[in-house]
HTML snippet that shows the backbone in 3Dmol.js (N, CA, C, O; Angstrom):
<script src="https://3Dmol.org/build/3Dmol-min.js"></script>
<div id="view" style="width:600px;height:400px;position:relative"></div>
<script>
const pdb = `
ATOM      1  N   UNK A   1      36.613 -14.510 -19.445  1.00  0.00           N
ATOM      2  CA  UNK A   1      36.519 -13.517 -18.069  1.00  0.00           C
ATOM      3  C   UNK A   1      35.139 -12.808 -17.252  1.00  0.00           C
ATOM      4  O   UNK A   1      33.984 -12.713 -17.666  1.00  0.00           O
ATOM      5  N   UNK A   2      35.558 -12.490 -16.324  1.00  0.00           N
ATOM      6  CA  UNK A   2      34.722 -12.259 -15.198  1.00  0.00           C
ATOM      7  C   UNK A   2      34.104 -10.669 -15.489  1.00  0.00           C
ATOM      8  O   UNK A   2      34.622  -9.646 -15.935  1.00  0.00           O
ATOM      9  N   UNK A   3      33.051 -10.931 -15.116  1.00  0.00           N
ATOM     10  CA  UNK A   3      31.958  -9.886 -14.425  1.00  0.00           C
ATOM     11  C   UNK A   3      32.585  -8.554 -14.268  1.00  0.00           C
ATOM     12  O   UNK A   3      32.356  -7.496 -14.855  1.00  0.00           O
ATOM     13  N   UNK A   4      33.738  -8.966 -12.998  1.00  0.00           N
ATOM     14  CA  UNK A   4      34.185  -7.561 -12.377  1.00  0.00           C
ATOM     15  C   UNK A   4      35.803  -7.132 -12.670  1.00  0.00           C
ATOM     16  O   UNK A   4      36.548  -6.260 -12.223  1.00  0.00           O
ATOM     17  N   UNK A   5      35.961  -8.424 -13.845  1.00  0.00           N
ATOM     18  CA  UNK A   5      37.504  -7.451 -14.394  1.00  0.00           C
ATOM     19  C   UNK A   5      37.446  -6.997 -14.889  1.00  0.00           C
ATOM     20  O   UNK A   5      38.486  -6.357 -15.047  1.00  0.00           O
ATOM     21  N   UNK A   6      35.825  -6.459 -16.222  1.00  0.00           N
ATOM     22  CA  UNK A   6      34.931  -5.322 -16.635  1.00  0.00           C
ATOM     23  C   UNK A   6      35.859  -4.051 -15.981  1.00  0.00           C
ATOM     24  O   UNK A   6      36.145  -3.999 -14.784  1.00  0.00           O
ATOM     25  N   UNK A   7      36.144  -3.357 -16.669  1.00  0.00           N
ATOM     26  CA  UNK A   7      36.085  -1.799 -16.261  1.00  0.00           C
ATOM     27  C   UNK A   7      34.398  -1.403 -16.074  1.00  0.00           C
ATOM     28  O   UNK A   7      33.608  -2.281 -16.422  1.00  0.00           O
ATOM     29  N   UNK A   8      34.097  -0.707 -15.785  1.00  0.00           N
ATOM     30  CA  UNK A   8      32.889  -0.228 -15.276  1.00  0.00           C
ATOM     31  C   UNK A   8      33.407   0.778 -15.320  1.00  0.00           C
ATOM     32  O   UNK A   8      34.520   1.114 -14.917  1.00  0.00           O
ATOM     33  N   UNK A   9      31.751   1.952 -16.371  1.00  0.00           N
ATOM     34  CA  UNK A   9      31.744   2.485 -16.552  1.00  0.00           C
ATOM     35  C   UNK A   9      31.815   4.178 -15.658  1.00  0.00           C
ATOM     36  O   UNK A   9      30.785   4.343 -15.004  1.00  0.00           O
ATOM     37  N   UNK A  10      32.439   4.924 -15.589  1.00  0.00           N
ATOM     38  CA  UNK A  10      32.627   6.197 -15.393  1.00  0.00           C
ATOM     39  C   UNK A  10      30.739   6.838 -14.854  1.00  0.00           C
ATOM     40  O   UNK A  10      29.833   7.117 -15.639  1.00  0.00           O
ATOM     41  N   UNK A  11      30.686   6.900 -13.229  1.00  0.00           N
ATOM     42  CA  UNK A  11      29.295   6.774 -13.674  1.00  0.00           C
ATOM     43  C   UNK A  11      28.244   8.369 -14.293  1.00  0.00           C
ATOM     44  O   UNK A  11      27.055   8.561 -14.547  1.00  0.00           O
ATOM     45  N   UNK A  12      29.326   9.096 -14.311  1.00  0.00           N
ATOM     46  CA  UNK A  12      28.462  10.318 -14.581  1.00  0.00           C
ATOM     47  C   UNK A  12      29.245  10.685 -16.641  1.00  0.00           C
ATOM     48  O   UNK A  12      29.528  11.801 -17.077  1.00  0.00           O
ATOM     49  N   UNK A  13      29.408   8.995 -17.620  1.00  0.00           N
ATOM     50  CA  UNK A  13      29.983   9.668 -18.307  1.00  0.00           C
ATOM     51  C   UNK A  13      28.927   9.970 -19.930  1.00  0.00           C
ATOM     52  O   UNK A  13      29.105  10.640 -20.947  1.00  0.00           O
ATOM     53  N   UNK A  14      27.948   9.160 -19.478  1.00  0.00           N
ATOM     54  CA  UNK A  14      27.023   9.484 -20.710  1.00  0.00           C
ATOM     55  C   UNK A  14      25.964  10.785 -20.416  1.00  0.00           C
ATOM     56  O   UNK A  14      24.936  10.905 -21.082  1.00  0.00           O
ATOM     57  N   UNK A  15      26.433  12.005 -19.052  1.00  0.00           N
ATOM     58  CA  UNK A  15      25.561  12.430 -18.945  1.00  0.00           C
ATOM     59  C   UNK A  15      27.064  13.999 -19.490  1.00  0.00           C
ATOM     60  O   UNK A  15      28.285  14.032 -19.340  1.00  0.00           O
ATOM     61  N   UNK A  16      25.807  15.250 -20.259  1.00  0.00           N
ATOM     62  CA  UNK A  16      26.278  16.556 -20.780  1.00  0.00           C
ATOM     63  C   UNK A  16      26.548  17.312 -19.311  1.00  0.00           C
ATOM     64  O   UNK A  16      25.946  17.343 -18.237  1.00  0.00           O
ATOM     65  N   UNK A  17      27.823  17.929 -19.861  1.00  0.00           N
ATOM     66  CA  UNK A  17      28.540  18.702 -18.797  1.00  0.00           C
ATOM     67  C   UNK A  17      28.016  19.995 -17.917  1.00  0.00           C
ATOM     68  O   UNK A  17      28.386  20.433 -16.828  1.00  0.00           O
ATOM     69  N   UNK A  18      26.721  20.538 -19.103  1.00  0.00           N
ATOM     70  CA  UNK A  18      25.987  21.313 -18.549  1.00  0.00           C
ATOM     71  C   UNK A  18      24.864  20.858 -17.026  1.00  0.00           C
ATOM     72  O   UNK A  18      24.601  21.553 -16.044  1.00  0.00           O
ATOM     73  N   UNK A  19      24.229  18.887 -17.508  1.00  0.00           N
ATOM     74  CA  UNK A  19      23.569  19.193 -17.447  1.00  0.00           C
ATOM     75  C   UNK A  19      24.156  18.594 -15.566  1.00  0.00           C
ATOM     76  O   UNK A  19      23.465  18.661 -14.549  1.00  0.00           O
ATOM     77  N   UNK A  20      25.559  18.074 -15.682  1.00  0.00           N
ATOM     78  CA  UNK A  20      25.907  17.945 -14.455  1.00  0.00           C
ATOM     79  C   UNK A  20      26.366  18.937 -13.917  1.00  0.00           C
ATOM     80  O   UNK A  20      26.687  18.655 -12.762  1.00  0.00           O
ATOM     81  N   UNK A  21      26.632  20.322 -14.253  1.00  0.00           N
ATOM     82  CA  UNK A  21      27.358  21.650 -13.464  1.00  0.00           C
ATOM     83  C   UNK A  21      26.147  22.074 -12.892  1.00  0.00           C
ATOM     84  O   UNK A  21      26.127  22.651 -11.805  1.00  0.00           O
ATOM     85  N   UNK A  22      24.841  21.759 -13.734  1.00  0.00           N
ATOM     86  CA  UNK A  22      23.584  21.991 -12.682  1.00  0.00           C
ATOM     87  C   UNK A  22      23.124  21.534 -12.074  1.00  0.00           C
ATOM     88  O   UNK A  22      22.322  22.275 -11.505  1.00  0.00           O
ATOM     89  N   UNK A  23      23.094  20.349 -11.666  1.00  0.00           N
ATOM     90  CA  UNK A  23      22.379  19.411 -10.439  1.00  0.00           C
ATOM     91  C   UNK A  23      23.652  19.807  -9.741  1.00  0.00           C
ATOM     92  O   UNK A  23      23.075  19.921  -8.660  1.00  0.00           O
ATOM     93  N   UNK A  24      25.009  20.141  -9.419  1.00  0.00           N
ATOM     94  CA  UNK A  24      26.158  20.690  -9.095  1.00  0.00           C
ATOM     95  C   UNK A  24      25.630  21.631  -8.313  1.00  0.00           C
ATOM     96  O   UNK A  24      25.510  21.563  -7.090  1.00  0.00           O
ATOM     97  N   UNK A  25      25.259  22.663  -9.132  1.00  0.00           N
ATOM     98  CA  UNK A  25      24.935  23.883  -8.693  1.00  0.00           C
ATOM     99  C   UNK A  25      23.864  23.645  -7.740  1.00  0.00           C
ATOM    100  O   UNK A  25      24.123  23.845  -6.553  1.00  0.00           O
ATOM    101  N   UNK A  26      22.202  23.081  -8.209  1.00  0.00           N
ATOM    102  CA  UNK A  26      21.579  22.749  -7.246  1.00  0.00           C
ATOM    103  C   UNK A  26      21.905  22.319  -5.908  1.00  0.00           C
ATOM    104  O   UNK A  26      21.473  22.906  -4.916  1.00  0.00           O
ATOM    105  N   UNK A  27      22.734  21.205  -5.853  1.00  0.00           N
ATOM    106  CA  UNK A  27      23.000  20.841  -4.598  1.00  0.00           C
ATOM    107  C   UNK A  27      23.938  21.354  -3.465  1.00  0.00           C
ATOM    108  O   UNK A  27      24.210  21.009  -2.315  1.00  0.00           O
ATOM    109  N   UNK A  28      24.277  22.262  -4.263  1.00  0.00           N
ATOM    110  CA  UNK A  28      25.311  23.293  -3.519  1.00  0.00           C
ATOM    111  C   UNK A  28      24.486  24.553  -2.888  1.00  0.00           C
ATOM    112  O   UNK A  28      24.879  25.088  -1.851  1.00  0.00           O
ATOM    113  N   UNK A  29      23.272  25.011  -3.604  1.00  0.00           N
ATOM    114  CA  UNK A  29      22.234  26.132  -3.315  1.00  0.00           C
ATOM    115  C   UNK A  29      21.506  25.508  -2.358  1.00  0.00           C
ATOM    116  O   UNK A  29      20.964  26.253  -1.542  1.00  0.00           O
ATOM    117  N   UNK A  30      21.263  23.713  -2.172  1.00  0.00           N
ATOM    118  CA  UNK A  30      20.541  23.575  -1.347  1.00  0.00           C
ATOM    119  C   UNK A  30      20.736  23.318   0.117  1.00  0.00           C
ATOM    120  O   UNK A  30      20.070  23.351   1.152  1.00  0.00           O
ATOM    121  N   UNK A  31      22.063  23.022  -0.309  1.00  0.00           N
ATOM    122  CA  UNK A  31      22.941  22.744   1.257  1.00  0.00           C
ATOM    123  C   UNK A  31      23.430  24.087   1.391  1.00  0.00           C
ATOM    124  O   UNK A  31      24.490  23.950   2.001  1.00  0.00           O
ATOM    125  N   UNK A  32      23.244  25.371   1.152  1.00  0.00           N
ATOM    126  CA  UNK A  32      23.840  26.607   1.468  1.00  0.00           C
ATOM    127  C   UNK A  32      22.158  26.608   1.782  1.00  0.00           C
ATOM    128  O   UNK A  32      22.012  25.741   2.643  1.00  0.00           O
ATOM    129  N   UNK A  33      21.186  27.042   1.547  1.00  0.00           N
ATOM    130  CA  UNK A  33      19.963  26.941   2.172  1.00  0.00           C
ATOM    131  C   UNK A  33      19.605  26.372   3.651  1.00  0.00           C
ATOM    132  O   UNK A  33      19.030  26.873   4.617  1.00  0.00           O
ATOM    133  N   UNK A  34      20.186  25.128   3.409  1.00  0.00           N
ATOM    134  CA  UNK A  34      19.838  24.395   4.613  1.00  0.00           C
ATOM    135  C   UNK A  34      21.181  24.345   5.655  1.00  0.00           C
ATOM    136  O   UNK A  34      21.496  23.433   6.420  1.00  0.00           O
ATOM    137  N   UNK A  35      21.626  25.193   5.500  1.00  0.00           N
ATOM    138  CA  UNK A  35      22.824  25.748   6.463  1.00  0.00           C
ATOM    139  C   UNK A  35      22.349  27.128   7.180  1.00  0.00           C
ATOM    140  O   UNK A  35      22.579  27.358   8.367  1.00  0.00           O
ATOM    141  N   UNK A  36      21.573  28.125   6.208  1.00  0.00           N
ATOM    142  CA  UNK A  36      20.815  29.314   6.664  1.00  0.00           C
ATOM    143  C   UNK A  36      19.903  28.650   7.599  1.00  0.00           C
ATOM    144  O   UNK A  36      20.148  28.595   8.804  1.00  0.00           O
ATOM    145  N   UNK A  37      19.071  28.249   7.174  1.00  0.00           N
ATOM    146  CA  UNK A  37      17.752  27.906   7.781  1.00  0.00           C
ATOM    147  C   UNK A  37      18.956  27.255   9.451  1.00  0.00           C
ATOM    148  O   UNK A  37      19.160  27.706  10.578  1.00  0.00           O
ATOM    149  N   UNK A  38      19.239  26.532   8.989  1.00  0.00           N
ATOM    150  CA  UNK A  38      19.406  26.299  10.856  1.00  0.00           C
ATOM    151  C   UNK A  38      20.774  26.952  11.294  1.00  0.00           C
ATOM    152  O   UNK A  38      21.208  26.577  12.383  1.00  0.00           O
ATOM    153  N   UNK A  39      21.189  27.474  10.896  1.00  0.00           N
ATOM    154  CA  UNK A  39      21.521  28.952  11.578  1.00  0.00           C
ATOM    155  C   UNK A  39      20.403  29.872  12.363  1.00  0.00           C
ATOM    156  O   UNK A  39      20.414  30.342  13.501  1.00  0.00           O
ATOM    157  N   UNK A  40      19.223  29.958  11.067  1.00  0.00           N
ATOM    158  CA  UNK A  40      18.403  30.967  11.800  1.00  0.00           C
ATOM    159  C   UNK A  40      17.689  29.848  13.124  1.00  0.00           C
ATOM    160  O   UNK A  40      17.910  30.342  14.230  1.00  0.00           O
ATOM    161  N   UNK A  41      17.220  29.033  13.175  1.00  0.00           N
ATOM    162  CA  UNK A  41      16.915  27.842  14.420  1.00  0.00           C
ATOM    163  C   UNK A  41      17.539  28.353  15.338  1.00  0.00           C
ATOM    164  O   UNK A  41      16.903  28.614  16.359  1.00  0.00           O
ATOM    165  N   UNK A  42      19.329  28.740  15.271  1.00  0.00           N
ATOM    166  CA  UNK A  42      20.475  28.370  16.561  1.00  0.00           C
ATOM    167  C   UNK A  42      20.048  29.369  16.689  1.00  0.00           C
ATOM    168  O   UNK A  42      19.959  29.392  17.917  1.00  0.00           O
ATOM    169  N   UNK A  43      19.623  30.441  16.306  1.00  0.00           N
ATOM    170  CA  UNK A  43      19.070  32.364  16.357  1.00  0.00           C
ATOM    171  C   UNK A  43      17.870  32.524  17.719  1.00  0.00           C
ATOM    172  O   UNK A  43      17.656  33.473  18.475  1.00  0.00           O
ATOM    173  N   UNK A  44      17.310  31.314  17.637  1.00  0.00           N
ATOM    174  CA  UNK A  44      15.150  31.269  18.145  1.00  0.00           C
ATOM    175  C   UNK A  44      15.773  31.690  19.605  1.00  0.00           C
ATOM    176  O   UNK A  44      16.837  31.835  20.207  1.00  0.00           O
ATOM    177  N   UNK A  45      14.883  31.748  19.691  1.00  0.00           N
ATOM    178  CA  UNK A  45      14.569  31.681  21.653  1.00  0.00           C
ATOM    179  C   UNK A  45      13.840  31.263  22.143  1.00  0.00           C
ATOM    180  O   UNK A  45      12.859  31.206  21.402  1.00  0.00           O
ATOM    181  N   UNK A  46      13.531  30.613  23.662  1.00  0.00           N
ATOM    182  CA  UNK A  46      12.687  29.673  23.717  1.00  0.00           C
ATOM    183  C   UNK A  46      10.963  29.879  23.108  1.00  0.00           C
ATOM    184  O   UNK A  46      10.259  29.125  22.435  1.00  0.00           O
ATOM    185  N   UNK A  47      10.641  31.599  23.848  1.00  0.00           N
ATOM    186  CA  UNK A  47       9.691  32.182  23.126  1.00  0.00           C
ATOM    187  C   UNK A  47       9.291  30.986  22.120  1.00  0.00           C
ATOM    188  O   UNK A  47       8.854  29.881  22.444  1.00  0.00           O
ATOM    189  N   UNK A  48       9.539  31.460  20.856  1.00  0.00           N
ATOM    190  CA  UNK A  48       9.780  31.669  19.131  1.00  0.00           C
ATOM    191  C   UNK A  48       9.959  29.904  19.346  1.00  0.00           C
ATOM    192  O   UNK A  48       9.371  29.237  18.495  1.00  0.00           O
ATOM    193  N   UNK A  49      10.686  29.174  20.364  1.00  0.00           N
ATOM    194  CA  UNK A  49      10.482  28.446  19.538  1.00  0.00           C
ATOM    195  C   UNK A  49       9.293  27.323  20.359  1.00  0.00           C
ATOM    196  O   UNK A  49       9.488  26.107  20.350  1.00  0.00           O
ATOM    197  N   UNK A  50       8.569  27.698  20.765  1.00  0.00           N
ATOM    198  CA  UNK A  50       7.671  27.057  21.486  1.00  0.00           C
ATOM    199  C   UNK A  50       6.941  27.578  20.645  1.00  0.00           C
ATOM    200  O   UNK A  50       6.207  26.666  20.264  1.00  0.00           O
ATOM    201  N   UNK A  51       6.523  29.082  19.772  1.00  0.00           N
ATOM    202  CA  UNK A  51       5.270  29.299  18.690  1.00  0.00           C
ATOM    203  C   UNK A  51       5.905  28.246  18.136  1.00  0.00           C
ATOM    204  O   UNK A  51       5.049  27.705  17.437  1.00  0.00           O
ATOM    205  N   UNK A  52       6.986  27.605  18.042  1.00  0.00           N
ATOM    206  CA  UNK A  52       7.379  26.608  16.055  1.00  0.00           C
ATOM    207  C   UNK A  52       6.943  25.630  16.168  1.00  0.00           C
ATOM    208  O   UNK A  52       7.005  24.758  15.301  1.00  0.00           O
ATOM    209  N   UNK A  53       5.990  25.431  18.046  1.00  0.00           N
ATOM    210  CA  UNK A  53       6.331  23.964  18.015  1.00  0.00           C
ATOM    211  C   UNK A  53       7.631  23.419  18.982  1.00  0.00           C
ATOM    212  O   UNK A  53       7.640  22.333  19.562  1.00  0.00           O
ATOM    213  N   UNK A  54       8.216  23.962  18.999  1.00  0.00           N
ATOM    214  CA  UNK A  54       9.946  22.957  18.757  1.00  0.00           C
ATOM    215  C   UNK A  54       9.998  22.967  19.851  1.00  0.00           C
ATOM    216  O   UNK A  54       9.098  23.697  20.266  1.00  0.00           O
ATOM    217  N   UNK A  55      11.050  22.201  21.314  1.00  0.00           N
ATOM    218  CA  UNK A  55      11.790  22.054  22.095  1.00  0.00           C
ATOM    219  C   UNK A  55      13.332  22.469  21.738  1.00  0.00           C
ATOM    220  O   UNK A  55      13.768  22.206  20.617  1.00  0.00           O
ATOM    221  N   UNK A  56      14.142  23.117  22.703  1.00  0.00           N
ATOM    222  CA  UNK A  56      15.228  23.167  22.708  1.00  0.00           C
ATOM    223  C   UNK A  56      15.877  21.933  22.211  1.00  0.00           C
ATOM    224  O   UNK A  56      16.509  21.884  21.156  1.00  0.00           O
ATOM    225  N   UNK A  57      15.697  20.955  23.007  1.00  0.00           N
ATOM    226  CA  UNK A  57      16.764  19.991  22.599  1.00  0.00           C
ATOM    227  C   UNK A  57      16.029  19.340  20.847  1.00  0.00           C
ATOM    228  O   UNK A  57      16.423  18.481  20.058  1.00  0.00           O
ATOM    229  N   UNK A  58      14.888  20.240  20.859  1.00  0.00           N
ATOM    230  CA  UNK A  58      14.872  19.615  18.873  1.00  0.00           C
ATOM    231  C   UNK A  58      15.153  20.366  18.522  1.00  0.00           C
ATOM    232  O   UNK A  58      14.917  20.304  17.316  1.00  0.00           O
ATOM    233  N   UNK A  59      15.761  21.576  18.852  1.00  0.00           N
ATOM    234  CA  UNK A  59      15.556  22.093  17.885  1.00  0.00           C
ATOM    235  C   UNK A  59      17.161  22.427  17.803  1.00  0.00           C
ATOM    236  O   UNK A  59      17.631  23.226  16.992  1.00  0.00           O
ATOM    237  N   UNK A  60      17.938  21.685  18.777  1.00  0.00           N
ATOM    238  CA  UNK A  60      19.395  21.392  19.061  1.00  0.00           C
ATOM    239  C   UNK A  60      20.151  20.286  17.856  1.00  0.00           C
ATOM    240  O   UNK A  60      21.118  20.464  17.116  1.00  0.00           O
ATOM    241  N   UNK A  61      19.375  19.284  18.017  1.00  0.00           N
ATOM    242  CA  UNK A  61      19.861  18.287  16.825  1.00  0.00           C
ATOM    243  C   UNK A  61      19.988  18.679  15.709  1.00  0.00           C
ATOM    244  O   UNK A  61      20.957  18.579  14.956  1.00  0.00           O
ATOM    245  N   UNK A  62      18.617  19.332  15.499  1.00  0.00           N
ATOM    246  CA  UNK A  62      18.662  19.492  13.632  1.00  0.00           C
ATOM    247  C   UNK A  62      19.085  20.262  13.767  1.00  0.00           C
ATOM    248  O   UNK A  62      19.385  20.435  12.586  1.00  0.00           O
ATOM    249  N   UNK A  63      19.897  21.956  14.750  1.00  0.00           N
ATOM    250  CA  UNK A  63      21.135  22.544  14.918  1.00  0.00           C
ATOM    251  C   UNK A  63      22.537  21.963  14.807  1.00  0.00           C
ATOM    252  O   UNK A  63      23.613  22.517  14.579  1.00  0.00           O
ATOM    253  N   UNK A  64      22.347  21.188  14.944  1.00  0.00           N
ATOM    254  CA  UNK A  64      23.662  20.138  15.584  1.00  0.00           C
ATOM    255  C   UNK A  64      24.328  19.445  13.873  1.00  0.00           C
ATOM    256  O   UNK A  64      25.500  19.318  13.519  1.00  0.00           O
ATOM    257  N   UNK A  65      22.828  19.056  12.986  1.00  0.00           N
ATOM    258  CA  UNK A  65      23.615  18.324  12.242  1.00  0.00           C
ATOM    259  C   UNK A  65      24.124  19.050  10.947  1.00  0.00           C
ATOM    260  O   UNK A  65      23.706  20.168  10.644  1.00  0.00           O
ATOM    261  N   UNK A  66      25.387  18.108   9.921  1.00  0.00           N
ATOM    262  CA  UNK A  66      25.948  19.038   8.615  1.00  0.00           C
ATOM    263  C   UNK A  66      25.433  19.348   8.037  1.00  0.00           C
ATOM    264  O   UNK A  66      24.525  18.550   7.804  1.00  0.00           O
ATOM    265  N   UNK A  67      25.357  20.496   7.308  1.00  0.00           N
ATOM    266  CA  UNK A  67      24.685  20.355   6.244  1.00  0.00           C
ATOM    267  C   UNK A  67      24.268  20.161   5.148  1.00  0.00           C
ATOM    268  O   UNK A  67      23.533  20.795   4.391  1.00  0.00           O
ATOM    269  N   UNK A  68      24.819  19.172   5.094  1.00  0.00           N
ATOM    270  CA  UNK A  68      24.809  18.218   4.061  1.00  0.00           C
ATOM    271  C   UNK A  68      23.371  16.876   4.712  1.00  0.00           C
ATOM    272  O   UNK A  68      22.610  16.211   4.009  1.00  0.00           O
ATOM    273  N   UNK A  69      23.442  16.898   5.703  1.00  0.00           N
ATOM    274  CA  UNK A  69      21.973  15.753   6.167  1.00  0.00           C
ATOM    275  C   UNK A  69      21.033  16.824   5.769  1.00  0.00           C
ATOM    276  O   UNK A  69      21.106  18.038   5.582  1.00  0.00           O
ATOM    277  N   UNK A  70      19.644  15.427   5.679  1.00  0.00           N
ATOM    278  CA  UNK A  70      18.507  16.111   5.586  1.00  0.00           C
ATOM    279  C   UNK A  70      18.106  15.977   7.203  1.00  0.00           C
ATOM    280  O   UNK A  70      17.069  16.486   7.626  1.00  0.00           O
TER     281      UNK A  70
END
`;
const viewer = $3Dmol.createViewer("view");
viewer.addModel(pdb, "pdb");
viewer.setStyle({}, {cartoon: {color: "spectrum"}});
viewer.zoomTo();
viewer.render();
</script>
């Protein structure tokens, strides 16, 4: 029997449901926070961007990313 013929274990089979739920919750919270921060960044004008050391191009590149990208 080849090793690839055996069924692979489920990726989260040994994880308690409460820990899995907690991990999913934390991931969702971090995605929501990242989205909120990018929306706030998109609302800044040139003067405020200059105050935090960003160009409009840098801010645009960051705000154009999907919420799941770091």
